[in-house]
PDB file of N, CA, C and O in Angstrom, chain B, residues numbered from 101:
ATOM      1  N   GLU B 101      62.252  13.015 -64.501  1.00  0.00           N
ATOM      2  CA  GLU B 101      61.672  13.608 -65.687  1.00  0.00           C
ATOM      3  C   GLU B 101      61.311  12.560 -66.729  1.00  0.00           C
ATOM      4  O   GLU B 101      60.409  12.782 -67.536  1.00  0.00           O
ATOM      5  N   ALA B 102      61.993  11.429 -66.726  1.00  0.00           N
ATOM      6  CA  ALA B 102      61.723  10.400 -67.731  1.00  0.00           C
ATOM      7  C   ALA B 102      60.305   9.862 -67.633  1.00  0.00           C
ATOM      8  O   ALA B 102      59.740   9.424 -68.635  1.00  0.00           O
ATOM      9  N   GLU B 103      59.716   9.887 -66.424  1.00  0.00           N
ATOM     10  CA  GLU B 103      58.373   9.352 -66.232  1.00  0.00           C
ATOM     11  C   GLU B 103      57.279  10.351 -66.598  1.00  0.00           C
ATOM     12  O   GLU B 103      56.123   9.968 -66.777  1.00  0.00           O
ATOM     13  N   ARG B 104      57.633  11.612 -66.708  1.00  0.00           N
ATOM     14  CA  ARG B 104      56.639  12.666 -66.911  1.00  0.00           C
ATOM     15  C   ARG B 104      55.694  12.409 -68.089  1.00  0.00           C
ATOM     16  O   ARG B 104      54.501  12.681 -67.956  1.00  0.00           O
ATOM     17  N   PRO B 105      56.162  11.901 -69.234  1.00  0.00           N
ATOM     18  CA  PRO B 105      55.229  11.654 -70.340  1.00  0.00           C
ATOM     19  C   PRO B 105      54.145  10.633 -70.008  1.00  0.00           C
ATOM     20  O   PRO B 105      53.086  10.636 -70.636  1.00  0.00           O
ATOM     21  N   PHE B 106      54.388   9.767 -69.039  1.00  0.00           N
ATOM     22  CA  PHE B 106      53.413   8.747 -68.682  1.00  0.00           C
ATOM     23  C   PHE B 106      52.350   9.263 -67.711  1.00  0.00           C
ATOM     24  O   PHE B 106      51.325   8.615 -67.500  1.00  0.00           O
ATOM     25  N   LEU B 107      52.603  10.431 -67.125  1.00  0.00           N
ATOM     26  CA  LEU B 107      51.683  10.996 -66.151  1.00  0.00           C
ATOM     27  C   LEU B 107      50.706  11.947 -66.837  1.00  0.00           C
ATOM     28  O   LEU B 107      50.701  13.150 -66.578  1.00  0.00           O
ATOM     29  N   SER B 108      49.897  11.393 -67.700  1.00  0.00           N
ATOM     30  CA  SER B 108      48.937  12.168 -68.480  1.00  0.00           C
ATOM     31  C   SER B 108      47.765  12.603 -67.599  1.00  0.00           C
ATOM     32  O   SER B 108      47.622  12.129 -66.472  1.00  0.00           O
ATOM     33  N   SER B 109      46.939  13.496 -68.108  1.00  0.00           N
ATOM     34  CA  SER B 109      45.761  13.929 -67.355  1.00  0.00           C
ATOM     35  C   SER B 109      44.807  12.752 -67.142  1.00  0.00           C
ATOM     36  O   SER B 109      44.145  12.680 -66.107  1.00  0.00           O
ATOM     37  N   ALA B 110      44.726  11.831 -68.102  1.00  0.00           N
ATOM     38  CA  ALA B 110      43.884  10.641 -67.944  1.00  0.00           C
ATOM     39  C   ALA B 110      44.398   9.766 -66.797  1.00  0.00           C
ATOM     40  O   ALA B 110      43.611   9.249 -66.004  1.00  0.00           O
ATOM     41  N   PHE B 111      45.709   9.605 -66.715  1.00  0.00           N
ATOM     42  CA  PHE B 111      46.311   8.820 -65.628  1.00  0.00           C
ATOM     43  C   PHE B 111      46.011   9.473 -64.282  1.00  0.00           C
ATOM     44  O   PHE B 111      45.618   8.793 -63.333  1.00  0.00           O
ATOM     45  N   LEU B 112      46.197  10.795 -64.198  1.00  0.00           N
ATOM     46  CA  LEU B 112      45.944  11.507 -62.947  1.00  0.00           C
ATOM     47  C   LEU B 112      44.471  11.430 -62.551  1.00  0.00           C
ATOM     48  O   LEU B 112      44.158  11.292 -61.368  1.00  0.00           O
ATOM     49  N   SER B 113      43.570  11.516 -63.521  1.00  0.00           N
ATOM     50  CA  SER B 113      42.136  11.400 -63.231  1.00  0.00           C
ATOM     51  C   SER B 113      41.801  10.021 -62.683  1.00  0.00           C
ATOM     52  O   SER B 113      41.015   9.891 -61.745  1.00  0.00           O
ATOM     53  N   LYS B 114      42.395   9.002 -63.268  1.00  0.00           N
ATOM     54  CA  LYS B 114      42.163   7.632 -62.795  1.00  0.00           C
ATOM     55  C   LYS B 114      42.703   7.465 -61.374  1.00  0.00           C
ATOM     56  O   LYS B 114      42.061   6.826 -60.541  1.00  0.00           O
ATOM     57  N   ALA B 115      43.869   8.028 -61.095  1.00  0.00           N
ATOM     58  CA  ALA B 115      44.445   7.962 -59.757  1.00  0.00           C
ATOM     59  C   ALA B 115      43.567   8.710 -58.758  1.00  0.00           C
ATOM     60  O   ALA B 115      43.373   8.242 -57.636  1.00  0.00           O
ATOM     61  N   GLU B 116      43.031   9.870 -59.153  1.00  0.00           N
ATOM     62  CA  GLU B 116      42.133  10.625 -58.278  1.00  0.00           C
ATOM     63  C   GLU B 116      40.896   9.807 -57.928  1.00  0.00           C
ATOM     64  O   GLU B 116      40.468   9.783 -56.774  1.00  0.00           O
ATOM     65  N   ALA B 117      40.324   9.139 -58.926  1.00  0.00           N
ATOM     66  CA  ALA B 117      39.129   8.312 -58.698  1.00  0.00           C
ATOM     67  C   ALA B 117      39.435   7.153 -57.755  1.00  0.00           C
ATOM     68  O   ALA B 117      38.615   6.810 -56.903  1.00  0.00           O
ATOM     69  N   THR B 118      40.605   6.555 -57.905  1.00  0.00           N
ATOM     70  CA  THR B 118      41.001   5.449 -57.020  1.00  0.00           C
ATOM     71  C   THR B 118      41.173   5.936 -55.594  1.00  0.00           C
ATOM     72  O   THR B 118      40.701   5.295 -54.654  1.00  0.00           O
ATOM     73  N   VAL B 119      41.846   7.064 -55.427  1.00  0.00           N
ATOM     74  CA  VAL B 119      42.052   7.621 -54.090  1.00  0.00           C
ATOM     75  C   VAL B 119      40.715   7.997 -53.466  1.00  0.00           C
ATOM     76  O   VAL B 119      40.494   7.747 -52.281  1.00  0.00           O
ATOM     77  N   GLU B 120      39.830   8.590 -54.243  1.00  0.00           N
ATOM     78  CA  GLU B 120      38.512   8.986 -53.727  1.00  0.00           C
ATOM     79  C   GLU B 120      37.737   7.758 -53.248  1.00  0.00           C
ATOM     80  O   GLU B 120      37.098   7.793 -52.196  1.00  0.00           O
ATOM     81  N   ARG B 121      37.794   6.686 -54.015  1.00  0.00           N
ATOM     82  CA  ARG B 121      37.107   5.447 -53.646  1.00  0.00           C
ATOM     83  C   ARG B 121      37.700   4.858 -52.367  1.00  0.00           C
ATOM     84  O   ARG B 121      36.959   4.393 -51.500  1.00  0.00           O
ATOM     85  N   LEU B 122      39.028   4.874 -52.241  1.00  0.00           N
ATOM     86  CA  LEU B 122      39.696   4.264 -51.092  1.00  0.00           C
ATOM     87  C   LEU B 122      39.576   5.088 -49.809  1.00  0.00           C
ATOM     88  O   LEU B 122      39.438   4.529 -48.721  1.00  0.00           O
ATOM     89  N   ARG B 123      39.629   6.399 -49.934  1.00  0.00           N
ATOM     90  CA  ARG B 123      39.617   7.215 -48.719  1.00  0.00           C
ATOM     91  C   ARG B 123      38.292   7.908 -48.469  1.00  0.00           C
ATOM     92  O   ARG B 123      38.110   8.555 -47.438  1.00  0.00           O
ATOM     93  N   GLY B 124      37.355   7.773 -49.420  1.00  0.00           N
ATOM     94  CA  GLY B 124      36.029   8.342 -49.223  1.00  0.00           C
ATOM     95  C   GLY B 124      35.969   9.850 -49.331  1.00  0.00           C
ATOM     96  O   GLY B 124      35.041  10.470 -48.811  1.00  0.00           O
ATOM     97  N   GLY B 125      36.931  10.446 -49.991  1.00  0.00           N
ATOM     98  CA  GLY B 125      36.929  11.895 -50.162  1.00  0.00           C
ATOM     99  C   GLY B 125      37.675  12.281 -51.421  1.00  0.00           C
ATOM    100  O   GLY B 125      38.579  11.576 -51.870  1.00  0.00           O
ATOM    101  N   ALA B 126      37.287  13.394 -51.973  1.00  0.00           N
ATOM    102  CA  ALA B 126      37.898  13.858 -53.214  1.00  0.00           C
ATOM    103  C   ALA B 126      39.325  14.348 -52.980  1.00  0.00           C
ATOM    104  O   ALA B 126      39.680  14.804 -51.893  1.00  0.00           O
ATOM    105  N   LEU B 127      40.109  14.241 -54.010  1.00  0.00           N
ATOM    106  CA  LEU B 127      41.504  14.667 -53.975  1.00  0.00           C
ATOM    107  C   LEU B 127      41.868  15.151 -55.367  1.00  0.00           C
ATOM    108  O   LEU B 127      41.485  14.529 -56.358  1.00  0.00           O
ATOM    109  N   LYS B 128      42.589  16.233 -55.456  1.00  0.00           N
ATOM    110  CA  LYS B 128      43.026  16.768 -56.744  1.00  0.00           C
ATOM    111  C   LYS B 128      44.516  16.525 -56.902  1.00  0.00           C
ATOM    112  O   LYS B 128      45.303  16.946 -56.054  1.00  0.00           O
ATOM    113  N   LEU B 129      44.915  15.854 -57.970  1.00  0.00           N
ATOM    114  CA  LEU B 129      46.321  15.592 -58.254  1.00  0.00           C
ATOM    115  C   LEU B 129      46.771  16.446 -59.433  1.00  0.00           C
ATOM    116  O   LEU B 129      45.999  16.709 -60.356  1.00  0.00           O
ATOM    117  N   GLY B 130      47.989  16.860 -59.390  1.00  0.00           N
ATOM    118  CA  GLY B 130      48.573  17.622 -60.491  1.00  0.00           C
ATOM    119  C   GLY B 130      50.071  17.468 -60.476  1.00  0.00           C
ATOM    120  O   GLY B 130      50.648  17.045 -59.474  1.00  0.00           O
ATOM    121  N   LEU B 131      50.698  17.805 -61.568  1.00  0.00           N
ATOM    122  CA  LEU B 131      52.150  17.725 -61.674  1.00  0.00           C
ATOM    123  C   LEU B 131      52.780  19.062 -61.334  1.00  0.00           C
ATOM    124  O   LEU B 131      52.259  20.126 -61.671  1.00  0.00           O
ATOM    125  N   SER B 132      53.887  18.981 -60.674  1.00  0.00           N
ATOM    126  CA  SER B 132      54.634  20.184 -60.360  1.00  0.00           C
ATOM    127  C   SER B 132      55.184  20.781 -61.644  1.00  0.00           C
ATOM    128  O   SER B 132      55.534  20.056 -62.577  1.00  0.00           O
ATOM    129  N   GLU B 133      55.256  22.079 -61.687  1.00  0.00           N
ATOM    130  CA  GLU B 133      55.834  22.753 -62.851  1.00  0.00           C
ATOM    131  C   GLU B 133      57.357  22.684 -62.836  1.00  0.00           C
ATOM    132  O   GLU B 133      58.000  22.784 -63.881  1.00  0.00           O
ATOM    133  N   SER B 134      57.926  22.514 -61.651  1.00  0.00           N
ATOM    134  CA  SER B 134      59.385  22.466 -61.554  1.00  0.00           C
ATOM    135  C   SER B 134      59.906  21.086 -61.942  1.00  0.00           C
ATOM    136  O   SER B 134      59.231  20.074 -61.756  1.00  0.00           O
ATOM    137  N   ALA B 135      61.089  21.071 -62.470  1.00  0.00           N
ATOM    138  CA  ALA B 135      61.721  19.814 -62.868  1.00  0.00           C
ATOM    139  C   ALA B 135      62.080  19.025 -61.616  1.00  0.00           C
ATOM    140  O   ALA B 135      62.529  19.586 -60.617  1.00  0.00           O
ATOM    141  N   SER B 136      61.876  17.729 -61.689  1.00  0.00           N
ATOM    142  CA  SER B 136      62.159  16.857 -60.556  1.00  0.00           C
ATOM    143  C   SER B 136      63.653  16.577 -60.459  1.00  0.00           C
ATOM    144  O   SER B 136      64.311  16.299 -61.462  1.00  0.00           O
ATOM    145  N   ALA B 137      64.182  16.653 -59.239  1.00  0.00           N
ATOM    146  CA  ALA B 137      65.591  16.357 -59.020  1.00  0.00           C
ATOM    147  C   ALA B 137      65.765  15.007 -58.333  1.00  0.00           C
ATOM    148  O   ALA B 137      66.888  14.602 -58.033  1.00  0.00           O
ATOM    149  N   ILE B 138      64.647  14.305 -58.082  1.00  0.00           N
ATOM    150  CA  ILE B 138      64.763  13.014 -57.415  1.00  0.00           C
ATOM    151  C   ILE B 138      65.041  11.930 -58.444  1.00  0.00           C
ATOM    152  O   ILE B 138      64.537  11.994 -59.565  1.00  0.00           O
ATOM    153  N   PRO B 139      65.842  10.931 -58.073  1.00  0.00           N
ATOM    154  CA  PRO B 139      66.228   9.906 -59.035  1.00  0.00           C
ATOM    155  C   PRO B 139      65.092   8.973 -59.448  1.00  0.00           C
ATOM    156  O   PRO B 139      65.060   8.522 -60.593  1.00  0.00           O
ATOM    157  N   GLN B 140      64.172   8.680 -58.554  1.00  0.00           N
ATOM    158  CA  GLN B 140      63.049   7.802 -58.872  1.00  0.00           C
ATOM    159  C   GLN B 140      62.007   7.934 -57.785  1.00  0.00           C
ATOM    160  O   GLN B 140      62.303   8.402 -56.686  1.00  0.00           O
ATOM    161  N   GLY B 141      60.796   7.525 -58.085  1.00  0.00           N
ATOM    162  CA  GLY B 141      59.724   7.608 -57.112  1.00  0.00           C
ATOM    163  C   GLY B 141      58.992   8.933 -57.204  1.00  0.00           C
ATOM    164  O   GLY B 141      59.215   9.727 -58.118  1.00  0.00           O
ATOM    165  N   VAL B 142      58.115   9.153 -56.238  1.00  0.00           N
ATOM    166  CA  VAL B 142      57.321  10.384 -56.227  1.00  0.00           C
ATOM    167  C   VAL B 142      57.368  11.026 -54.853  1.00  0.00           C
ATOM    168  O   VAL B 142      57.602  10.368 -53.839  1.00  0.00           O
ATOM    169  N   ILE B 143      57.140  12.313 -54.850  1.00  0.00           N
ATOM    170  CA  ILE B 143      56.950  13.060 -53.612  1.00  0.00           C
ATOM    171  C   ILE B 143      55.624  13.784 -53.762  1.00  0.00           C
ATOM    172  O   ILE B 143      55.455  14.606 -54.663  1.00  0.00           O
ATOM    173  N   LEU B 144      54.685  13.477 -52.879  1.00  0.00           N
ATOM    174  CA  LEU B 144      53.387  14.138 -52.915  1.00  0.00           C
ATOM    175  C   LEU B 144      53.424  15.318 -51.964  1.00  0.00           C
ATOM    176  O   LEU B 144      53.829  15.194 -50.809  1.00  0.00           O
ATOM    177  N   THR B 145      52.996  16.462 -52.466  1.00  0.00           N
ATOM    178  CA  THR B 145      52.972  17.661 -51.627  1.00  0.00           C
ATOM    179  C   THR B 145      51.599  18.307 -51.707  1.00  0.00           C
ATOM    180  O   THR B 145      50.907  18.214 -52.720  1.00  0.00           O
ATOM    181  N   ALA B 146      51.222  18.959 -50.625  1.00  0.00           N
ATOM    182  CA  ALA B 146      49.995  19.742 -50.607  1.00  0.00           C
ATOM    183  C   ALA B 146      50.243  21.019 -51.386  1.00  0.00           C
ATOM    184  O   ALA B 146      51.391  21.394 -51.626  1.00  0.00           O
ATOM    185  N   GLU B 147      49.172  21.684 -51.779  1.00  0.00           N
ATOM    186  CA  GLU B 147      49.332  22.928 -52.540  1.00  0.00           C
ATOM    187  C   GLU B 147      50.141  23.959 -51.773  1.00  0.00           C
ATOM    188  O   GLU B 147      50.840  24.773 -52.376  1.00  0.00           O
ATOM    189  N   ALA B 148      50.053  23.931 -50.448  1.00  0.00           N
ATOM    190  CA  ALA B 148      50.797  24.891 -49.629  1.00  0.00           C
ATOM    191  C   ALA B 148      52.275  24.547 -49.559  1.00  0.00           C
ATOM    192  O   ALA B 148      53.067  25.328 -49.032  1.00  0.00           O
ATOM    193  N   GLY B 149      52.664  23.374 -50.091  1.00  0.00           N
ATOM    194  CA  GLY B 149      54.073  23.014 -50.134  1.00  0.00           C
ATOM    195  C   GLY B 149      54.516  22.004 -49.093  1.00  0.00           C
ATOM    196  O   GLY B 149      55.662  21.556 -49.120  1.00  0.00           O
ATOM    197  N   ARG B 150      53.630  21.633 -48.173  1.00  0.00           N
ATOM    198  CA  ARG B 150      53.989  20.648 -47.147  1.00  0.00           C
ATOM    199  C   ARG B 150      54.068  19.260 -47.786  1.00  0.00           C
ATOM    200  O   ARG B 150      53.179  18.862 -48.538  1.00  0.00           O
ATOM    201  N   ILE B 151      55.143  18.529 -47.476  1.00  0.00           N
ATOM    202  CA  ILE B 151      55.292  17.182 -48.019  1.00  0.00           C
ATOM    203  C   ILE B 151      54.310  16.258 -47.311  1.00  0.00           C
ATOM    204  O   ILE B 151      54.300  16.160 -46.084  1.00  0.00           O
ATOM    205  N   ALA B 152      53.492  15.589 -48.101  1.00  0.00           N
ATOM    206  CA  ALA B 152      52.506  14.667 -47.555  1.00  0.00           C
ATOM    207  C   ALA B 152      53.025  13.232 -47.580  1.00  0.00           C
ATOM    208  O   ALA B 152      52.716  12.443 -46.687  1.00  0.00           O
ATOM    209  N   TYR B 153      53.806  12.894 -48.593  1.00  0.00           N
ATOM    210  CA  TYR B 153      54.341  11.541 -48.703  1.00  0.00           C
ATOM    211  C   TYR B 153      55.556  11.571 -49.613  1.00  0.00           C
ATOM    212  O   TYR B 153      55.514  12.140 -50.704  1.00  0.00           O
ATOM    213  N   ASP B 154      56.630  10.961 -49.161  1.00  0.00           N
ATOM    214  CA  ASP B 154      57.877  10.912 -49.938  1.00  0.00           C
ATOM    215  C   ASP B 154      58.187   9.451 -50.250  1.00  0.00           C
ATOM    216  O   ASP B 154      58.542   8.679 -49.360  1.00  0.00           O
ATOM    217  N   ASN B 155      58.052   9.085 -51.508  1.00  0.00           N
ATOM    218  CA  ASN B 155      58.357   7.722 -51.936  1.00  0.00           C
ATOM    219  C   ASN B 155      59.511   7.728 -52.945  1.00  0.00           C
ATOM    220  O   ASN B 155      59.558   6.909 -53.863  1.00  0.00           O
ATOM    221  N   SER B 156      60.433   8.666 -52.754  1.00  0.00           N
ATOM    222  CA  SER B 156      61.611   8.720 -53.621  1.00  0.00           C
ATOM    223  C   SER B 156      62.550   7.572 -53.251  1.00  0.00           C
ATOM    224  O   SER B 156      62.434   6.991 -52.172  1.00  0.00           O
ATOM    225  N   GLY B 157      63.463   7.256 -54.134  1.00  0.00           N
ATOM    226  CA  GLY B 157      64.427   6.189 -53.862  1.00  0.00           C
ATOM    227  C   GLY B 157      65.179   6.396 -52.557  1.00  0.00           C
ATOM    228  O   GLY B 157      65.244   5.469 -51.749  1.00  0.00           O
ATOM    229  N   PRO B 158      65.753   7.575 -52.313  1.00  0.00           N
ATOM    230  CA  PRO B 158      66.466   7.800 -51.044  1.00  0.00           C
ATOM    231  C   PRO B 158      65.569   7.635 -49.816  1.00  0.00           C
ATOM    232  O   PRO B 158      66.016   7.109 -48.797  1.00  0.00           O
ATOM    233  N   ALA B 159      64.320   8.073 -49.897  1.00  0.00           N
ATOM    234  CA  ALA B 159      63.415   7.938 -48.748  1.00  0.00           C
ATOM    235  C   ALA B 159      63.081   6.470 -48.492  1.00  0.00           C
ATOM    236  O   ALA B 159      62.997   6.044 -47.339  1.00  0.00           O
ATOM    237  N   ARG B 160      62.890   5.692 -49.564  1.00  0.00           N
ATOM    238  CA  ARG B 160      62.612   4.255 -49.383  1.00  0.00           C
ATOM    239  C   ARG B 160      63.799   3.561 -48.731  1.00  0.00           C
ATOM    240  O   ARG B 160      63.620   2.711 -47.859  1.00  0.00           O
ATOM    241  N   LEU B 161      65.018   3.920 -49.153  1.00  0.00           N
ATOM    242  CA  LEU B 161      66.205   3.325 -48.526  1.00  0.00           C
ATOM    243  C   LEU B 161      66.291   3.706 -47.048  1.00  0.00           C
ATOM    244  O   LEU B 161      66.628   2.875 -46.205  1.00  0.00           O
ATOM    245  N   GLU B 162      65.988   4.950 -46.744  1.00  0.00           N
ATOM    246  CA  GLU B 162      66.040   5.400 -45.355  1.00  0.00           C
ATOM    247  C   GLU B 162      65.034   4.635 -44.494  1.00  0.00           C
ATOM    248  O   GLU B 162      65.347   4.251 -43.367  1.00  0.00           O
ATOM    249  N   ARG B 163      63.814   4.410 -45.025  1.00  0.00           N
ATOM    250  CA  ARG B 163      62.814   3.657 -44.269  1.00  0.00           C
ATOM    251  C   ARG B 163      63.228   2.203 -44.089  1.00  0.00           C
ATOM    252  O   ARG B 163      62.886   1.585 -43.081  1.00  0.00           O
ATOM    253  N   ALA B 164      63.961   1.648 -45.054  1.00  0.00           N
ATOM    254  CA  ALA B 164      64.371   0.236 -44.989  1.00  0.00           C
ATOM    255  C   ALA B 164      65.649   0.031 -44.179  1.00  0.00           C
ATOM    256  O   ALA B 164      66.003  -1.106 -43.870  1.00  0.00           O
ATOM    257  N   GLU B 165      66.342   1.103 -43.834  1.00  0.00           N
ATOM    258  CA  GLU B 165      67.647   0.982 -43.174  1.00  0.00           C
ATOM    259  C   GLU B 165      67.616   0.150 -41.889  1.00  0.00           C
ATOM    260  O   GLU B 165      68.495  -0.695 -41.717  1.00  0.00           O
ATOM    261  N   PRO B 166      66.656   0.341 -40.979  1.00  0.00           N
ATOM    262  CA  PRO B 166      66.666  -0.486 -39.761  1.00  0.00           C
ATOM    263  C   PRO B 166      66.563  -1.988 -40.066  1.00  0.00           C
ATOM    264  O   PRO B 166      67.250  -2.791 -39.434  1.00  0.00           O
ATOM    265  N   ALA B 167      65.728  -2.368 -41.009  1.00  0.00           N
ATOM    266  CA  ALA B 167      65.587  -3.785 -41.366  1.00  0.00           C
ATOM    267  C   ALA B 167      66.860  -4.311 -42.020  1.00  0.00           C
ATOM    268  O   ALA B 167      67.272  -5.442 -41.763  1.00  0.00           O
ATOM    269  N   MET B 168      67.486  -3.486 -42.873  1.00  0.00           N
ATOM    270  CA  MET B 168      68.742  -3.912 -43.515  1.00  0.00           C
ATOM    271  C   MET B 168      69.836  -4.093 -42.473  1.00  0.00           C
ATOM    272  O   MET B 168      70.598  -5.058 -42.535  1.00  0.00           O
ATOM    273  N   ARG B 169      69.920  -3.169 -41.513  1.00  0.00           N
ATOM    274  CA  ARG B 169      70.929  -3.282 -40.450  1.00  0.00           C
ATOM    275  C   ARG B 169      70.708  -4.547 -39.626  1.00  0.00           C
ATOM    276  O   ARG B 169      71.667  -5.223 -39.254  1.00  0.00           O
ATOM    277  N   ALA B 170      69.445  -4.868 -39.340  1.00  0.00           N
ATOM    278  CA  ALA B 170      69.138  -6.074 -38.568  1.00  0.00           C
ATOM    279  C   ALA B 170      69.563  -7.327 -39.329  1.00  0.00           C
ATOM    280  O   ALA B 170      70.110  -8.255 -38.734  1.00  0.00           O
ATOM    281  N   LEU B 171      69.317  -7.362 -40.633  1.00  0.00           N
ATOM    282  CA  LEU B 171      69.730  -8.516 -41.446  1.00  0.00           C
ATOM    283  C   LEU B 171      71.248  -8.675 -41.456  1.00  0.00           C
ATOM    284  O   LEU B 171      71.766  -9.785 -41.344  1.00  0.00           O
ATOM    285  N   ILE B 172      71.940  -7.572 -41.591  1.00  0.00           N
ATOM    286  CA  ILE B 172      73.408  -7.615 -41.596  1.00  0.00           C
ATOM    287  C   ILE B 172      73.924  -8.079 -40.246  1.00  0.00           C
ATOM    288  O   ILE B 172      74.834  -8.905 -40.170  1.00  0.00           O
ATOM    289  N   ARG B 173      73.338  -7.543 -39.179  1.00  0.00           N
ATOM    290  CA  ARG B 173      73.752  -7.935 -37.824  1.00  0.00           C
ATOM    291  C   ARG B 173      73.529  -9.433 -37.600  1.00  0.00           C
ATOM    292  O   ARG B 173      74.392 -10.111 -37.043  1.00  0.00           O
ATOM    293  N   GLU B 174      72.379  -9.948 -38.030  1.00  0.00           N
ATOM    294  CA  GLU B 174      72.082 -11.379 -37.884  1.00  0.00           C
ATOM    295  C   GLU B 174      73.060 -12.230 -38.689  1.00  0.00           C
ATOM    296  O   GLU B 174      73.521 -13.266 -38.209  1.00  0.00           O
ATOM    297  N   ALA B 175      73.381 -11.798 -39.918  1.00  0.00           N
ATOM    298  CA  ALA B 175      74.314 -12.545 -40.758  1.00  0.00           C
ATOM    299  C   ALA B 175      75.709 -12.566 -40.142  1.00  0.00           C
ATOM    300  O   ALA B 175      76.376 -13.601 -40.141  1.00  0.00           O
ATOM    301  N   LEU B 176      76.147 -11.425 -39.620  1.00  0.00           N
ATOM    302  CA  LEU B 176      77.465 -11.379 -38.972  1.00  0.00           C
ATOM    303  C   LEU B 176      77.494 -12.245 -37.716  1.00  0.00           C
ATOM    304  O   LEU B 176      78.480 -12.932 -37.447  1.00  0.00           O
ATOM    305  N   HIS B 177      76.411 -12.205 -36.955  1.00  0.00           N
ATOM    306  CA  HIS B 177      76.340 -13.025 -35.743  1.00  0.00           C
ATOM    307  C   HIS B 177      76.384 -14.515 -36.107  1.00  0.00           C
ATOM    308  O   HIS B 177      77.094 -15.289 -35.464  1.00  0.00           O
ATOM    309  N   ALA B 178      75.635 -14.913 -37.124  1.00  0.00           N
ATOM    310  CA  ALA B 178      75.625 -16.313 -37.548  1.00  0.00           C
ATOM    311  C   ALA B 178      76.996 -16.735 -38.070  1.00  0.00           C
ATOM    312  O   ALA B 178      77.457 -17.840 -37.785  1.00  0.00           O
ATOM    313  N   ALA B 179      77.649 -15.856 -38.834  1.00  0.00           N
ATOM    314  CA  ALA B 179      78.979 -16.181 -39.358  1.00  0.00           C
ATOM    315  C   ALA B 179      79.988 -16.296 -38.227  1.00  0.00           C
ATOM    316  O   ALA B 179      80.839 -17.185 -38.247  1.00  0.00           O
ATOM    317  N   ARG B 180      79.906 -15.411 -37.243  1.00  0.00           N
ATOM    318  CA  ARG B 180      80.805 -15.463 -36.102  1.00  0.00           C
ATOM    319  C   ARG B 180      80.574 -16.750 -35.302  1.00  0.00           C
ATOM    320  O   ARG B 180      81.530 -17.404 -34.885  1.00  0.00           O
ATOM    321  N   ALA B 181      79.309 -17.110 -35.090  1.00  0.00           N
ATOM    322  CA  ALA B 181      79.001 -18.339 -34.341  1.00  0.00           C
ATOM    323  C   ALA B 181      79.484 -19.573 -35.101  1.00  0.00           C
ATOM    324  O   ALA B 181      79.998 -20.508 -34.488  1.00  0.00           O
ATOM    325  N   ALA B 182      79.330 -19.590 -36.414  1.00  0.00           N
ATOM    326  CA  ALA B 182      79.777 -20.716 -37.219  1.00  0.00           C
ATOM    327  C   ALA B 182      81.293 -20.823 -37.177  1.00  0.00           C
ATOM    328  O   ALA B 182      81.835 -21.928 -37.131  1.00  0.00           O
ATOM    329  N   GLY B 183      81.984 -19.689 -37.193  1.00  0.00           N
ATOM    330  CA  GLY B 183      83.455 -19.685 -37.117  1.00  0.00           C
ATOM    331  C   GLY B 183      83.945 -20.174 -35.771  1.00  0.00           C
ATOM    332  O   GLY B 183      84.949 -20.882 -35.703  1.00  0.00           O
ATOM    333  N   GLN B 184      83.267 -19.817 -34.711  1.00  0.00           N
ATOM    334  CA  GLN B 184      83.648 -20.248 -33.378  1.00  0.00           C
ATOM    335  C   GLN B 184      83.398 -21.732 -33.186  1.00  0.00           C
ATOM    336  O   GLN B 184      84.164 -22.398 -32.490  1.00  0.00           O
ATOM    337  N   GLU B 185      82.350 -22.262 -33.784  1.00  0.00           N
ATOM    338  CA  GLU B 185      82.054 -23.694 -33.684  1.00  0.00           C
ATOM    339  C   GLU B 185      83.140 -24.509 -34.369  1.00  0.00           C
ATOM    340  O   GLU B 185      83.489 -25.594 -33.905  1.00  0.00           O
ATOM    341  N   GLY B 186      83.673 -23.993 -35.469  1.00  0.00           N
ATOM    342  CA  GLY B 186      84.703 -24.708 -36.216  1.00  0.00           C
ATOM    343  C   GLY B 186      86.060 -24.692 -35.511  1.00  0.00           C
ATOM    344  O   GLY B 186      86.924 -25.507 -35.833  1.00  0.00           O
ATOM    345  N   GLU B 187      86.262 -23.794 -34.568  1.00  0.00           N
ATOM    346  CA  GLU B 187      87.549 -23.683 -33.872  1.00  0.00           C
ATOM    347  C   GLU B 187      87.687 -24.716 -32.753  1.00  0.00           C
ATOM    348  O   GLU B 187      88.806 -25.081 -32.393  1.00  0.00           O
ATOM    349  N   ASN B 188      86.586 -25.185 -32.203  1.00  0.00           N
ATOM    350  CA  ASN B 188      86.637 -26.130 -31.090  1.00  0.00           C
ATOM    351  C   ASN B 188      86.714 -27.566 -31.612  1.00  0.00           C
ATOM    352  O   ASN B 188      85.886 -27.970 -32.428  1.00  0.00           O
ATOM    353  N   PRO B 189      87.715 -28.349 -31.143  1.00  0.00           N
ATOM    354  CA  PRO B 189      87.822 -29.745 -31.608  1.00  0.00           C
ATOM    355  C   PRO B 189      86.794 -30.621 -30.962  1.00  0.00           C
ATOM    356  O   PRO B 189      86.743 -31.820 -31.238  1.00  0.00           O
TER     357      PRO B 189
END
């Protein structure tokens, strides 16, 4: 809700024009009447209610989870290998 004052009709019109230029077709953007319960980011939905794109904080973390797990796994593997190297005289 804190971001809502920044999402003016002028901002939405500018975003519509950008999307139209990029995708070659018109698009109508509007704000939901219901209060947002997401902590940050946006969720784009079609008028019928189908979610078209979820860029909320939890969704971004979920998309990044495989990469984060890989980084952690690599760090643990490197730390284990370094510890094993130090054990051999």
